[in-house]
C-alpha positions as CSV (number, residue, x, y, z in Angstrom):
1,M,0.0,0.0,0.0
2,T,1.3,3.5,-0.9
3,N,0.6,6.5,1.3
4,D,2.0,10.0,1.5
5,L,4.2,10.7,4.5
6,C,1.7,13.3,5.8
7,H,-1.1,10.7,6.0
8,L,1.2,8.2,7.8
9,M,2.4,10.8,10.3
10,I,-1.2,11.7,11.2
11,S,-2.4,8.1,11.4
12,R,0.3,6.9,13.8
13,S,2.0,8.8,16.6
14,A,5.4,7.0,16.2
15,Y,7.4,4.8,13.9
16,C,10.3,2.6,14.8
17,Y,13.8,3.9,14.3
18,R,14.5,1.4,11.6
19,H,11.6,2.5,9.3
20,T,12.2,6.2,10.0
21,R,15.9,5.8,9.2
22,R,15.2,3.9,6.0
23,W,12.7,6.5,4.7
24,T,15.1,9.3,5.5
25,V,18.0,7.7,3.7
26,Q,15.9,6.8,0.7
27,L,14.6,10.4,0.5
28,A,18.1,11.8,0.7
29,L,19.3,9.5,-2.0
30,G,16.4,10.4,-4.2
31,I,17.0,14.1,-3.8
32,T,20.7,13.6,-4.5
33,A,19.9,11.7,-7.7
34,L,17.5,14.4,-8.9
35,H,20.2,17.1,-8.2
36,E,22.7,15.1,-10.2
37,L,20.3,15.3,-13.1
38,D,19.9,19.1,-12.5
39,I,16.3,18.6,-11.4
40,I,15.2,20.7,-8.4
41,H,12.0,20.0,-6.5
42,H,10.7,23.3,-5.0
43,D,7.9,21.7,-2.9
44,I,9.3,18.9,-0.8
45,K,6.9,18.3,2.1
46,A,5.4,15.3,3.8
47,K,2.3,15.4,1.6
48,N,4.5,15.1,-1.6
49,I,6.5,12.1,-0.3
50,L,5.1,8.7,-1.1
51,I,5.9,5.8,1.2
52,N,5.3,2.2,0.2
53,V,4.4,0.2,3.3
C-alpha cells in the first residue's frame, strides 16, 4: 500500500527507528539523484513524499 508521508504521520504517533531511518536515507538518495540530473524540486513536504508500506 502506498501513502503519503503526511497521512502516515497523522495516522500513527510514532514509527520505529529502523523505518524512519530507511525512509530518511531513501529520501536523501532520491533528492541527490535528482540534483545530479539538474532537477530541483521546489515543494518537498510530507504530503508530496510517497511511502510504500
